[in-house]
TIVO-2410 file (N, C-alpha, C; in nm, 3 decimals):
# residues 201
REC num residu      c1      c2      c3 atome chaine
REC   1      M   8.951   6.012  10.462     N      A
REC   1      M   9.091   6.044  10.432    CA      A
REC   1      M   9.100   6.117  10.297     C      A
REC   2      K   9.169   6.231  10.299     N      A
REC   2      K   9.181   6.311  10.178    CA      A
REC   2      K   9.287   6.251  10.085     C      A
REC   3      I   9.251   6.232   9.959     N      A
REC   3      I   9.344   6.177   9.860    CA      A
REC   3      I   9.410   6.291   9.783     C      A
REC   4      I   9.544   6.290   9.783     N      A
REC   4      I   9.619   6.393   9.711    CA      A
REC   4      I   9.675   6.333   9.584     C      A
REC   5      R   9.647   6.397   9.472     N      A
REC   5      R   9.692   6.346   9.343    CA      A
REC   5      R   9.844   6.357   9.329     C      A
REC   6      A   9.899   6.261   9.254     N      A
REC   6      A  10.045   6.257   9.236    CA      A
REC   6      A  10.096   6.384   9.170     C      A
REC   7      E  10.018   6.439   9.075     N      A
REC   7      E  10.059   6.561   9.007    CA      A
REC   7      E  10.078   6.676   9.105     C      A
REC   8      K   9.989   6.683   9.204     N      A
REC   8      K   9.997   6.791   9.303    CA      A
REC   8      K  10.119   6.772   9.392     C      A
REC   9      L  10.147   6.648   9.430     N      A
REC   9      L  10.265   6.621   9.514    CA      A
REC   9      L  10.393   6.662   9.442     C      A
REC  10      I  10.401   6.626   9.314     N      A
REC  10      I  10.520   6.661   9.234    CA      A
REC  10      I  10.532   6.812   9.220     C      A
REC  11      K  10.420   6.879   9.194     N      A
REC  11      K  10.421   7.024   9.178    CA      A
REC  11      K  10.468   7.093   9.306     C      A
REC  12      N  10.416   7.047   9.421     N      A
REC  12      N  10.454   7.106   9.550    CA      A
REC  12      N  10.602   7.083   9.579     C      A
REC  13      C  10.651   6.965   9.542     N      A
REC  13      C  10.793   6.933   9.562    CA      A
REC  13      C  10.881   7.026   9.478     C      A
REC  14      L  10.842   7.048   9.353     N      A
REC  14      L  10.919   7.137   9.265    CA      A
REC  14      L  10.917   7.281   9.316     C      A
REC  15      I  10.803   7.324   9.371     N      A
REC  15      I  10.792   7.459   9.427    CA      A
REC  15      I  10.887   7.474   9.545     C      A
REC  16      R  10.893   7.371   9.632     N      A
REC  16      R  10.982   7.378   9.748    CA      A
REC  16      R  11.128   7.385   9.706     C      A
REC  17      I  11.165   7.303   9.605     N      A
REC  17      I  11.303   7.304   9.555    CA      A
REC  17      I  11.338   7.441   9.498     C      A
REC  18      Q  11.247   7.496   9.419     N      A
REC  18      Q  11.268   7.628   9.359    CA      A
REC  18      Q  11.281   7.736   9.467     C      A
REC  19      D  11.200   7.723   9.571     N      A
REC  19      D  11.202   7.822   9.679    CA      A
REC  19      D  11.333   7.817   9.756     C      A
REC  20      R  11.386   7.697   9.779     N      A
REC  20      R  11.515   7.685   9.849    CA      A
REC  20      R  11.628   7.745   9.765     C      A
REC  21      K  11.622   7.727   9.633     N      A
REC  21      K  11.722   7.789   9.545    CA      A
REC  21      K  11.715   7.941   9.554     C      A
REC  22      R  11.591   7.992   9.559     N      A
REC  22      R  11.572   8.137   9.573    CA      A
REC  22      R  11.633   8.189   9.702     C      A
REC  23      Q  11.614   8.112   9.810     N      A
REC  23      Q  11.669   8.153   9.939    CA      A
REC  23      Q  11.821   8.160   9.937     C      A
REC  24      K  11.884   8.061   9.874     N      A
REC  24      K  12.031   8.060   9.866    CA      A
REC  24      K  12.082   8.179   9.787     C      A
REC  25      T  12.016   8.209   9.675     N      A
REC  25      T  12.054   8.324   9.592    CA      A
REC  25      T  12.036   8.454   9.669     C      A
REC  26      S  11.925   8.463   9.741     N      A
REC  26      S  11.895   8.584   9.817    CA      A
REC  26      S  11.998   8.608   9.926     C      A
REC  27      K  12.041   8.501   9.994     N      A
REC  27      K  12.141   8.515  10.101    CA      A
REC  27      K  12.275   8.563  10.047     C      A
REC  28      K  12.308   8.523   9.924     N      A
REC  28      K  12.433   8.568   9.863    CA      A
REC  28      K  12.425   8.716   9.824     C      A
REC  29      K  12.309   8.755   9.771     N      A
REC  29      K  12.292   8.894   9.727    CA      A
REC  29      K  12.273   8.989   9.845     C      A
REC  30      R  12.194   8.945   9.944     N      A
REC  30      R  12.167   9.030  10.061    CA      A
REC  30      R  12.186   8.950  10.188     C      A
REC  31      P  12.312   8.930  10.230     N      A
REC  31      P  12.338   8.848  10.349    CA      A
REC  31      P  12.285   8.909  10.478     C      A
REC  32      N  12.278   9.043  10.484     N      A
REC  32      N  12.230   9.110  10.604    CA      A
REC  32      N  12.130   9.221  10.568     C      A
REC  33      P  12.008   9.183  10.531     N      A
REC  33      P  11.909   9.284  10.494    CA      A
REC  33      P  11.879   9.377  10.611     C      A
REC  34      K  11.861   9.505  10.580     N      A
REC  34      K  11.834   9.606  10.683    CA      A
REC  34      K  11.706   9.681  10.649     C      A
REC  35      P  11.642   9.741  10.751     N      A
REC  35      P  11.520   9.819  10.725    CA      A
REC  35      P  11.548   9.931  10.626     C      A
REC  36      V  11.457   9.953  10.533     N      A
REC  36      V  11.477  10.057  10.431    CA      A
REC  36      V  11.383  10.175  10.450     C      A
REC  37      H  11.289  10.164  10.542     N      A
REC  37      H  11.192  10.271  10.564    CA      A
REC  37      H  11.229  10.351  10.689     C      A
REC  38      A  11.182  10.475  10.691     N      A
REC  38      A  11.199  10.556  10.812    CA      A
REC  38      A  11.088  10.525  10.913     C      A
REC  39      A  10.989  10.449  10.869     N      A
REC  39      A  10.874  10.418  10.956    CA      A
REC  39      A  10.916  10.332  11.074     C      A
REC  40      R  10.843  10.345  11.184     N      A
REC  40      R  10.871  10.263  11.302    CA      A
REC  40      R  10.806  10.126  11.293     C      A
REC  41      S  10.695  10.118  11.218     N      A
REC  41      S  10.628   9.989  11.200    CA      A
REC  41      S  10.590   9.971  11.054     C      A
REC  42      L  10.566   9.846  11.016     N      A
REC  42      L  10.527   9.813  10.879    CA      A
REC  42      L  10.399   9.731  10.880     C      A
REC  43      A  10.316   9.751  10.780     N      A
REC  43      A  10.202   9.663  10.758    CA      A
REC  43      A  10.249   9.553  10.664     C      A
REC  44      V  10.229   9.427  10.705     N      A
REC  44      V  10.275   9.313  10.625    CA      A
REC  44      V  10.154   9.227  10.590     C      A
REC  45      I  10.137   9.199  10.461     N      A
REC  45      I  10.022   9.121  10.414    CA      A
REC  45      I  10.070   8.995  10.344     C      A
REC  46      R  10.016   8.882  10.382     N      A
REC  46      R  10.046   8.758  10.311    CA      A
REC  46      R   9.957   8.751  10.187     C      A
REC  47      N  10.017   8.728  10.072     N      A
REC  47      N   9.937   8.717   9.950    CA      A
REC  47      N   9.876   8.577   9.936     C      A
REC  48      G   9.816   8.549   9.823     N      A
REC  48      G   9.746   8.421   9.806    CA      A
REC  48      G   9.829   8.310   9.746     C      A
REC  49      R   9.959   8.332   9.731     N      A
REC  49      R  10.045   8.231   9.670    CA      A
REC  49      R  10.054   8.105   9.755     C      A
REC  50      M  10.040   7.989   9.692     N      A
REC  50      M  10.050   7.861   9.761    CA      A
REC  50      M  10.195   7.815   9.761     C      A
REC  51      G  10.224   7.714   9.846     N      A
REC  51      G  10.355   7.651   9.843    CA      A
REC  51      G  10.455   7.717   9.936     C      A
REC  52      G  10.583   7.699   9.902     N      A
REC  52      G  10.689   7.753   9.986    CA      A
REC  52      G  10.760   7.644  10.064     C      A
REC  53      S  10.885   7.668  10.097     N      A
REC  53      S  10.963   7.570  10.173    CA      A
REC  53      S  10.920   7.570  10.320     C      A
REC  54      K  10.970   7.471  10.394     N      A
REC  54      K  10.937   7.461  10.536    CA      A
REC  54      K  10.982   7.586  10.610     C      A
REC  55      E  11.101   7.637  10.574     N      A
REC  55      E  11.155   7.755  10.641    CA      A
REC  55      E  11.064   7.876  10.622     C      A
REC  56      V  11.011   7.891  10.501     N      A
REC  56      V  10.921   8.002  10.472    CA      A
REC  56      V  10.792   7.990  10.552     C      A
REC  57      K  10.736   7.870  10.557     N      A
REC  57      K  10.610   7.850  10.629    CA      A
REC  57      K  10.627   7.876  10.779     C      A
REC  58      V  10.741   7.835  10.834     N      A
REC  58      V  10.769   7.861  10.976    CA      A
REC  58      V  10.780   8.011  11.001     C      A
REC  59      A  10.851   8.081  10.913     N      A
REC  59      A  10.867   8.226  10.928    CA      A
REC  59      A  10.734   8.299  10.918     C      A
REC  60      L  10.649   8.257  10.825     N      A
REC  60      L  10.517   8.318  10.810    CA      A
REC  60      L  10.433   8.299  10.935     C      A
REC  61      R  10.437   8.178  10.991     N      A
REC  61      R  10.360   8.152  11.114    CA      A
REC  61      R  10.414   8.235  11.231     C      A
REC  62      Q  10.545   8.247  11.240     N      A
REC  62      Q  10.604   8.326  11.348    CA      A
REC  62      Q  10.564   8.472  11.340     C      A
REC  63      M  10.544   8.521  11.219     N      A
REC  63      M  10.502   8.660  11.200    CA      A
REC  63      M  10.352   8.678  11.218     C      A
REC  64      G  10.278   8.566  11.235     N      A
REC  64      G  10.133   8.574  11.250    CA      A
REC  64      G  10.059   8.564  11.119     C      A
REC  65      L  10.130   8.522  11.013     N      A
REC  65      L  10.071   8.515  10.879    CA      A
REC  65      L  10.050   8.370  10.834     C      A
REC  66      G   9.994   8.290  10.922     N      A
REC  66      G   9.969   8.150  10.888    CA      A
REC  66      G   9.860   8.133  10.783     C      A
REC  67      L   9.771   8.231  10.773     N      A
REC  67      L   9.662   8.226  10.674    CA      A
REC  67      L   9.689   8.324  10.561     C      A
REC  68      R   9.652   8.284  10.439     N      A
REC  68      R   9.668   8.373  10.325    CA      A
REC  68      R   9.572   8.491  10.333     C      A
REC  69      N   9.610   8.603  10.270     N      A
REC  69      N   9.528   8.725  10.264    CA      A
REC  69      N   9.495   8.779  10.403     C      A
REC  70      T   9.597   8.783  10.488     N      A
REC  70      T   9.582   8.843  10.621    CA      A
REC  70      T   9.692   8.947  10.641     C      A
REC  71      L   9.668   9.040  10.734     N      A
REC  71      L   9.763   9.149  10.760    CA      A
REC  71      L   9.802   9.152  10.907     C      A
REC  72      V   9.929   9.179  10.932     N      A
REC  72      V   9.978   9.204  11.068    CA      A
REC  72      V  10.067   9.327  11.064     C      A
REC  73      F  10.090   9.385  11.180     N      A
REC  73      F  10.186   9.495  11.193    CA      A
REC  73      F  10.314   9.439  11.255     C      A
REC  74      A  10.428   9.482  11.202     N      A
REC  74      A  10.556   9.432  11.249    CA      A
REC  74      A  10.649   9.550  11.276     C      A
REC  75      P  10.736   9.537  11.377     N      A
REC  75      P  10.833   9.645  11.402    CA      A
REC  75      P  10.931   9.655  11.286     C      A
REC  76      N  10.969   9.775  11.251     N      A
REC  76      N  11.060   9.794  11.139    CA      A
REC  76      N  11.204   9.785  11.190     C      A
REC  77      D  11.249   9.659  11.211     N      A
REC  77      D  11.383   9.637  11.263    CA      A
REC  77      D  11.456   9.532  11.180     C      A
REC  78      A  11.578   9.499  11.221     N      A
REC  78      A  11.661   9.406  11.144    CA      A
REC  78      A  11.601   9.266  11.139     C      A
REC  79      D  11.541   9.220  11.250     N      A
REC  79      D  11.481   9.086  11.252    CA      A
REC  79      D  11.366   9.077  11.152     C      A
REC  80      T  11.283   9.181  11.148     N      A
REC  80      T  11.172   9.183  11.052    CA      A
REC  80      T  11.226   9.186  10.910     C      A
REC  81      A  11.331   9.264  10.887     N      A
REC  81      A  11.389   9.274  10.752    CA      A
REC  81      A  11.438   9.137  10.704     C      A
REC  82      R  11.500   9.060  10.794     N      A
REC  82      R  11.547   8.925  10.757    CA      A
REC  82      R  11.430   8.833  10.725     C      A
REC  83      N  11.326   8.838  10.806     N      A
REC  83      N  11.209   8.754  10.781    CA      A
REC  83      N  11.139   8.791  10.651     C      A
REC  84      L  11.129   8.919  10.623     N      A
REC  84      L  11.063   8.964  10.501    CA      A
REC  84      L  11.141   8.922  10.376     C      A
REC  85      E  11.272   8.924  10.386     N      A
REC  85      E  11.354   8.879  10.273    CA      A
REC  85      E  11.332   8.730  10.248     C      A
REC  86      L  11.314   8.654  10.358     N      A
REC  86      L  11.292   8.509  10.347    CA      A
REC  86      L  11.157   8.478  10.283     C      A
REC  87      V  11.053   8.552  10.321     N      A
REC  87      V  10.916   8.520  10.275    CA      A
REC  87      V  10.873   8.608  10.156     C      A
REC  88      K  10.963   8.676  10.095     N      A
REC  88      K  10.933   8.780   9.995    CA      A
REC  88      K  10.829   8.741   9.888     C      A
REC  89      P  10.837   8.622   9.825     N      A
REC  89      P  10.737   8.591   9.721    CA      A
REC  89      P  10.596   8.571   9.777     C      A
REC  90      F  10.586   8.554   9.908     N      A
REC  90      F  10.458   8.518   9.970    CA      A
REC  90      F  10.396   8.632  10.050     C      A
REC  91      A  10.455   8.750  10.044     N      A
REC  91      A  10.404   8.863  10.121    CA      A
REC  91      A  10.443   8.995  10.056     C      A
REC  92      F  10.370   9.099  10.092     N      A
REC  92      F  10.410   9.234  10.054    CA      A
REC  92      F  10.392   9.326  10.173     C      A
REC  93      W  10.464   9.435  10.174     N      A
REC  93      W  10.467   9.518  10.294    CA      A
REC  93      W  10.501   9.663  10.258     C      A
REC  94      G  10.488   9.748  10.359     N      A
REC  94      G  10.522   9.888  10.339    CA      A
REC  94      G  10.474   9.973  10.456     C      A
REC  95      K  10.508  10.100  10.448     N      A
REC  95      K  10.467  10.196  10.550    CA      A
REC  95      K  10.326  10.244  10.520     C      A
REC  96      C  10.241  10.249  10.622     N      A
REC  96      C  10.105  10.301  10.606    CA      A
REC  96      C  10.091  10.433  10.683     C      A
REC  97      S  10.013  10.524  10.629     N      A
REC  97      S   9.985  10.649  10.698    CA      A
REC  97      S   9.896  10.623  10.819     C      A
REC  98      F   9.892  10.718  10.911     N      A
REC  98      F   9.807  10.702  11.030    CA      A
REC  98      F   9.661  10.688  10.989     C      A
REC  99      K   9.619  10.763  10.888     N      A
REC  99      K   9.479  10.758  10.844    CA      A
REC  99      K   9.441  10.618  10.798     C      A
REC 100      V   9.526  10.554  10.720     N      A
REC 100      V   9.497  10.419  10.670    CA      A
REC 100      V   9.497  10.318  10.785     C      A
REC 101      V   9.593  10.330  10.877     N      A
REC 101      V   9.597  10.241  10.994    CA      A
REC 101      V   9.470  10.258  11.076     C      A
REC 102      F   9.427  10.381  11.096     N      A
REC 102      F   9.304  10.408  11.173    CA      A
REC 102      F   9.183  10.341  11.106     C      A
REC 103      N   9.169  10.364  10.976     N      A
REC 103      N   9.054  10.305  10.903    CA      A
REC 103      N   9.060  10.152  10.904     C      A
REC 104      L   9.181  10.098  10.896     N      A
REC 104      L   9.200   9.953  10.895    CA      A
REC 104      L   9.153   9.891  11.027     C      A
REC 105      V   9.200   9.945  11.139     N      A
REC 105      V   9.161   9.886  11.268    CA      A
REC 105      V   9.015   9.915  11.299     C      A
REC 106      H   8.965  10.030  11.255     N      A
REC 106      H   8.825  10.066  11.280    CA      A
REC 106      H   8.730   9.970  11.209     C      A
REC 107      K   8.768   9.927  11.087     N      A
REC 107      K   8.680   9.841  11.007    CA      A
REC 107      K   8.705   9.692  11.026     C      A
REC 108      K   8.831   9.655  11.056     N      A
REC 108      K   8.866   9.513  11.046    CA      A
REC 108      K   8.925   9.450  11.172     C      A
REC 109      A   8.970   9.528  11.269     N      A
REC 109      A   9.041   9.472  11.384    CA      A
REC 109      A   8.952   9.379  11.466     C      A
REC 110      M   9.012   9.269  11.516     N      A
REC 110      M   8.941   9.173  11.601    CA      A
REC 110      M   9.028   9.138  11.721     C      A
REC 111      F   8.967   9.137  11.840     N      A
REC 111      F   9.039   9.108  11.963    CA      A
REC 111      F   9.037   8.959  11.994     C      A
REC 112      K   9.141   8.915  12.065     N      A
REC 112      K   9.143   8.780  12.122    CA      A
REC 112      K   9.082   8.788  12.261     C      A
REC 113      D   8.985   8.702  12.287     N      A
REC 113      D   8.919   8.700  12.417    CA      A
REC 113      D   8.988   8.597  12.506     C      A
REC 114      P   9.051   8.640  12.617     N      A
REC 114      P   9.122   8.546  12.707    CA      A
REC 114      P   9.031   8.436  12.762     C      A
REC 115      E   8.902   8.467  12.777     N      A
REC 115      E   8.808   8.369  12.832    CA      A
REC 115      E   8.764   8.268  12.726     C      A
REC 116      A   8.777   8.304  12.599     N      A
REC 116      A   8.743   8.212  12.489    CA      A
REC 116      A   8.850   8.232  12.380     C      A
REC 117      P   8.965   8.163  12.395     N      A
REC 117      P   9.082   8.187  12.310    CA      A
REC 117      P   9.058   8.178  12.160     C      A
REC 118      K   8.958   8.100  12.118     N      A
REC 118      K   8.933   8.085  11.974    CA      A
REC 118      K   8.832   8.186  11.920     C      A
REC 119      E   8.770   8.261  12.011     N      A
REC 119      E   8.670   8.359  11.968    CA      A
REC 119      E   8.736   8.484  11.910     C      A
REC 120      K   8.671   8.542  11.809     N      A
REC 120      K   8.718   8.667  11.749    CA      A
REC 120      K   8.615   8.776  11.775     C      A
REC 121      V   8.655   8.876  11.853     N      A
REC 121      V   8.564   8.983  11.893    CA      A
REC 121      V   8.589   9.105  11.805     C      A
REC 122      M   8.491   9.141  11.721     N      A
REC 122      M   8.504   9.255  11.633    CA      A
REC 122      M   8.509   9.386  11.713     C      A
REC 123      L   8.595   9.476  11.668     N      A
REC 123      L   8.603   9.608  11.729    CA      A
REC 123      L   8.483   9.690  11.679     C      A
REC 124      C   8.386   9.710  11.766     N      A
REC 124      C   8.266   9.783  11.721    CA      A
REC 124      C   8.247   9.914  11.796     C      A
REC 125      D   8.312   9.930  11.912     N      A
REC 125      D   8.305  10.059  11.982    CA      A
REC 125      D   8.422  10.071  12.080     C      A
REC 126      N   8.437  10.190  12.135     N      A
REC 126      N   8.550  10.217  12.225    CA      A
REC 126      N   8.538  10.145  12.358     C      A
REC 127      V   8.418  10.103  12.394     N      A
REC 127      V   8.399  10.028  12.519    CA      A
REC 127      V   8.475   9.896  12.513     C      A
REC 128      L   8.469   9.831  12.396     N      A
REC 128      L   8.543   9.705  12.378    CA      A
REC 128      L   8.694   9.726  12.382     C      A
REC 129      I   8.740   9.837  12.322     N      A
REC 129      I   8.883   9.867  12.324    CA      A
REC 129      I   8.930   9.886  12.468     C      A
REC 130      E   8.853   9.960  12.545     N      A
REC 130      E   8.889   9.984  12.685    CA      A
REC 130      E   8.889   9.854  12.765     C      A
REC 131      K   8.794   9.765  12.733     N      A
REC 131      K   8.785   9.637  12.804    CA      A
REC 131      K   8.908   9.550  12.776     C      A
REC 132      H   8.950   9.544  12.649     N      A
REC 132      H   9.058   9.454  12.611    CA      A
REC 132      H   9.197   9.515  12.622     C      A
REC 133      L   9.205   9.648  12.611     N      A
REC 133      L   9.336   9.712  12.608    CA      A
REC 133      L   9.352   9.826  12.708     C      A
REC 134      G   9.250   9.846  12.790     N      A
REC 134      G   9.253   9.957  12.886    CA      A
REC 134      G   9.372   9.952  12.980     C      A
REC 135      D   9.414   9.833  13.021     N      A
REC 135      D   9.528   9.820  13.113    CA      A
REC 135      D   9.659   9.866  13.049     C      A
REC 136      L   9.659   9.881  12.916     N      A
REC 136      L   9.778   9.929  12.845    CA      A
REC 136      L   9.769  10.078  12.814     C      A
REC 137      G   9.661  10.140  12.859     N      A
REC 137      G   9.642  10.282  12.833    CA      A
REC 137      G   9.582  10.311  12.697     C      A
REC 138      V   9.532  10.205  12.630     N      A
REC 138      V   9.468  10.221  12.499    CA      A
REC 138      V   9.317  10.220  12.521     C      A
REC 139      L   9.252  10.336  12.499     N      A
REC 139      L   9.113  10.351  12.537    CA      A
REC 139      L   9.017  10.376  12.421     C      A
REC 140      C   9.072  10.402  12.302     N      A
REC 140      C   8.984  10.431  12.187    CA      A
REC 140      C   9.055  10.388  12.058     C      A
REC 141      T   8.980  10.397  11.947     N      A
REC 141      T   9.036  10.356  11.818    CA      A
REC 141      T   9.160  10.436  11.783     C      A
REC 142      E   9.160  10.565  11.813     N      A
REC 142      E   9.276  10.650  11.783    CA      A
REC 142      E   9.399  10.605  11.862     C      A
REC 143      D   9.380  10.568  11.989     N      A
REC 143      D   9.491  10.516  12.071    CA      A
REC 143      D   9.547  10.387  12.011     C      A
REC 144      L   9.457  10.298  11.966     N      A
REC 144      L   9.497  10.170  11.908    CA      A
REC 144      L   9.577  10.192  11.779     C      A
REC 145      A   9.526  10.279  11.693     N      A
REC 145      A   9.596  10.308  11.568    CA      A
REC 145      A   9.732  10.372  11.596     C      A
REC 146      H   9.738  10.460  11.695     N      A
REC 146      H   9.864  10.527  11.730    CA      A
REC 146      H   9.967  10.426  11.780     C      A
REC 147      A   9.923  10.331  11.864     N      A
REC 147      A  10.015  10.229  11.917    CA      A
REC 147      A  10.075  10.145  11.805     C      A
REC 148      L   9.993  10.108  11.707     N      A
REC 148      L  10.040  10.025  11.596    CA      A
REC 148      L  10.123  10.105  11.496     C      A
REC 149      H  10.086  10.229  11.475     N      A
REC 149      H  10.154  10.313  11.374    CA      A
REC 149      H  10.293  10.357  11.420     C      A
REC 150      T  10.308  10.383  11.550     N      A
REC 150      T  10.434  10.440  11.600    CA      A
REC 150      T  10.528  10.336  11.662     C      A
REC 151      N  10.481  10.210  11.676     N      A
REC 151      N  10.563  10.107  11.740    CA      A
REC 151      N  10.611  10.157  11.877     C      A
REC 152      G  10.515  10.205  11.956     N      A
REC 152      G  10.547  10.256  12.089    CA      A
REC 152      G  10.571  10.144  12.190     C      A
REC 153      K  10.577  10.181  12.317     N      A
REC 153      K  10.611  10.083  12.421    CA      A
REC 153      K  10.505   9.975  12.439     C      A
REC 154      T  10.381  10.002  12.397     N      A
REC 154      T  10.274   9.902  12.410    CA      A
REC 154      T  10.254   9.822  12.282     C      A
REC 155      F  10.336   9.846  12.179     N      A
REC 155      F  10.315   9.785  12.047    CA      A
REC 155      F  10.305   9.632  12.054     C      A
REC 156      T  10.403   9.568  12.118     N      A
REC 156      T  10.406   9.421  12.122    CA      A
REC 156      T  10.285   9.365  12.197     C      A
REC 157      A  10.253   9.425  12.312     N      A
REC 157      A  10.140   9.378  12.392    CA      A
REC 157      A  10.008   9.396  12.317     C      A
REC 158      V   9.992   9.509  12.248     N      A
REC 158      V   9.870   9.535  12.170    CA      A
REC 158      V   9.859   9.434  12.057     C      A
REC 159      R   9.968   9.414  11.987     N      A
REC 159      R   9.967   9.322  11.873    CA      A
REC 159      R   9.931   9.180  11.915     C      A
REC 160      E   9.977   9.138  12.032     N      A
REC 160      E   9.950   9.002  12.080    CA      A
REC 160      E   9.803   8.981  12.113     C      A
REC 161      R   9.730   9.088  12.138     N      A
REC 161      R   9.588   9.076  12.173    CA      A
REC 161      R   9.495   9.092  12.052     C      A
REC 162      L   9.555   9.108  11.935     N      A
REC 162      L   9.475   9.121  11.813    CA      A
REC 162      L   9.495   9.000  11.723     C      A
REC 163      W   9.389   8.959  11.654     N      A
REC 163      W   9.402   8.856  11.552    CA      A
REC 163      W   9.461   8.918  11.426     C      A
REC 164      P   9.531   8.838  11.345     N      A
REC 164      P   9.571   8.889  11.213    CA      A
REC 164      P   9.446   8.939  11.140     C      A
REC 165      I   9.458   9.050  11.070     N      A
REC 165      I   9.341   9.114  11.008    CA      A
REC 165      I   9.310   9.050  10.872     C      A
REC 166      P   9.191   8.992  10.856     N      A
REC 166      P   9.155   8.929  10.728    CA      A
REC 166      P   9.124   9.034  10.622     C      A
REC 167      L   9.175   9.011  10.502     N      A
REC 167      L   9.152   9.103  10.390    CA      A
REC 167      L   9.107   9.025  10.268     C      A
REC 168      G   9.068   9.098  10.164     N      A
REC 168      G   9.032   9.033  10.039    CA      A
REC 168      G   9.157   8.992   9.963     C      A
REC 169      D   9.137   8.922   9.854     N      A
REC 169      D   9.247   8.879   9.768    CA      A
REC 169      D   9.304   9.000   9.694     C      A
REC 170      A   9.435   9.025   9.712     N      A
REC 170      A   9.498   9.142   9.650    CA      A
REC 170      A   9.489   9.138   9.498     C      A
REC 171      K   9.481   9.018   9.438     N      A
REC 171      K   9.472   9.007   9.293    CA      A
REC 171      K   9.337   9.058   9.240     C      A
REC 172      K   9.238   9.068   9.330     N      A
REC 172      K   9.105   9.112   9.290    CA      A
REC 172      K   9.072   9.253   9.341     C      A
REC 173      S   9.174   9.323   9.390     N      A
REC 173      S   9.149   9.454   9.452    CA      A
REC 173      S   9.120   9.565   9.353     C      A
REC 174      N   9.143   9.540   9.224     N      A
REC 174      N   9.119   9.643   9.122    CA      A
REC 174      N   8.983   9.630   9.055     C      A
REC 175      G   8.891   9.562   9.121     N      A
REC 175      G   8.756   9.550   9.068    CA      A
REC 175      G   8.743   9.438   8.967     C      A
REC 176      M   8.682   9.468   8.854     N      A
REC 176      M   8.653   9.365   8.754    CA      A
REC 176      M   8.779   9.310   8.686     C      A
REC 177      V   8.883   9.393   8.679     N      A
REC 177      V   9.008   9.349   8.616    CA      A
REC 177      V   9.099   9.289   8.723     C      A
REC 178      H   9.120   9.158   8.718     N      A
REC 178      H   9.202   9.091   8.818    CA      A
REC 178      H   9.348   9.089   8.775     C      A
REC 179      D   9.437   9.109   8.873     N      A
REC 179      D   9.581   9.101   8.844    CA      A
REC 179      D   9.618   8.958   8.809     C      A
REC 180      K   9.707   8.941   8.712     N      A
REC 180      K   9.750   8.807   8.673    CA      A
REC 180      K   9.860   8.753   8.765     C      A
REC 181      K   9.935   8.844   8.826     N      A
REC 181      K  10.045   8.802   8.912    CA      A
REC 181      K  10.019   8.843   9.056     C      A
REC 182      F  10.085   8.773   9.148     N      A
REC 182      F  10.072   8.805   9.290    CA      A
REC 182      F  10.152   8.931   9.323     C      A
REC 183      T  10.095   9.013   9.409     N      A
REC 183      T  10.169   9.128   9.462    CA      A
REC 183      T  10.267   9.075   9.567     C      A
REC 184      F  10.392   9.120   9.562     N      A
REC 184      F  10.489   9.077   9.663    CA      A
REC 184      F  10.600   9.181   9.677     C      A
REC 185      G  10.672   9.171   9.788     N      A
REC 185      G  10.785   9.260   9.811    CA      A
REC 185      G  10.746   9.393   9.873     C      A
REC 186      D  10.842   9.484   9.875     N      A
REC 186      D  10.826   9.615   9.938    CA      A
REC 186      D  10.752   9.710   9.844     C      A
REC 187      L  10.632   9.751   9.883     N      A
REC 187      L  10.553   9.840   9.799    CA      A
REC 187      L  10.585   9.988   9.822     C      A
REC 188      Q  10.661  10.016   9.928     N      A
REC 188      Q  10.701  10.153   9.961    CA      A
REC 188      Q  10.578  10.245   9.968     C      A
REC 189      S  10.578  10.353   9.889     N      A
REC 189      S  10.471  10.452   9.901    CA      A
REC 189      S  10.337  10.403   9.846     C      A
REC 190      A  10.337  10.292   9.771     N      A
REC 190      A  10.212  10.240   9.713    CA      A
REC 190      A  10.132  10.156   9.813     C      A
REC 191      M  10.186  10.133   9.932     N      A
REC 191      M  10.119  10.047  10.030    CA      A
REC 191      M   9.987  10.107  10.077     C      A
REC 192      D   9.983  10.238  10.098     N      A
REC 192      D   9.860  10.304  10.142    CA      A
REC 192      D   9.744  10.276  10.047     C      A
REC 193      L   9.770  10.294   9.918     N      A
REC 193      L   9.663  10.274   9.818    CA      A
REC 193      L   9.619  10.129   9.812     C      A
REC 194      K   9.715  10.035   9.822     N      A
REC 194      K   9.682   9.893   9.816    CA      A
REC 194      K   9.595   9.853   9.936     C      A
REC 195      V   9.631   9.896  10.056     N      A
REC 195      V   9.553   9.862  10.176    CA      A
REC 195      V   9.415   9.926  10.169     C      A
REC 196      A   9.409  10.052  10.123     N      A
REC 196      A   9.281  10.121  10.111    CA      A
REC 196      A   9.186  10.045  10.019     C      A
REC 197      K   9.237   9.993   9.909     N      A
REC 197      K   9.154   9.914   9.816    CA      A
REC 197      K   9.106   9.785   9.882     C      A
REC 198      L   9.193   9.723   9.961     N      A
REC 198      L   9.159   9.594  10.023    CA      A
REC 198      L   9.053   9.607  10.133     C      A
REC 199      I   9.039   9.728  10.189     N      A
REC 199      I   8.935   9.748  10.291    CA      A
REC 199      I   8.815   9.824  10.235     C      A
REC 200      G   8.814   9.835  10.100     N      A
REC 200      G   8.696   9.890  10.033    CA      A
REC 200      G   8.684  10.039  10.031     C      A
REC 201      E   8.796  10.111  10.030     N      A
REC 201      E   8.790  10.258  10.026    CA      A
REC 201      E   8.812  10.309   9.885     C      A
***
């Protein structure tokens, strides 16, 4: 049985209280958040921040961000905008260029195997893409990147067959000099550079 120190329990409780206050303030300032990008889809990354209220943790899991330092693609719509406003201190997001999306899925994408639900199958060639996504008309890495980048008709089905993409800690993405604060919120045009650093480009 794992023993949790009283100091940690108190700290987590204070974090939850603070997070709920933030949510109330945010709802007053932005009661109906709307998409701010012209992009059809967004790359959303959960940062390494611990804690958060129950509502935040539920929202993160619903978006596929149950684990820290992972990335998912989300449609750029009103529902996503509301969720992002809720989880703002615990995630950052933005529009990615097709080139960055292509490199991301080429290096990091992993398929869910229906025959072994817990297995993670690395994308290593187009034969695997055709096997897992061929019925959706996605036959190569370029097709996969296009589906995620444009939020086309196969976007939801493709996303459901991929695991959240594991990345490095964003605080350590600048090499030897580590960031003191967590990256969070809408990075807008800086998202491409941040993702490129996280996949080692």
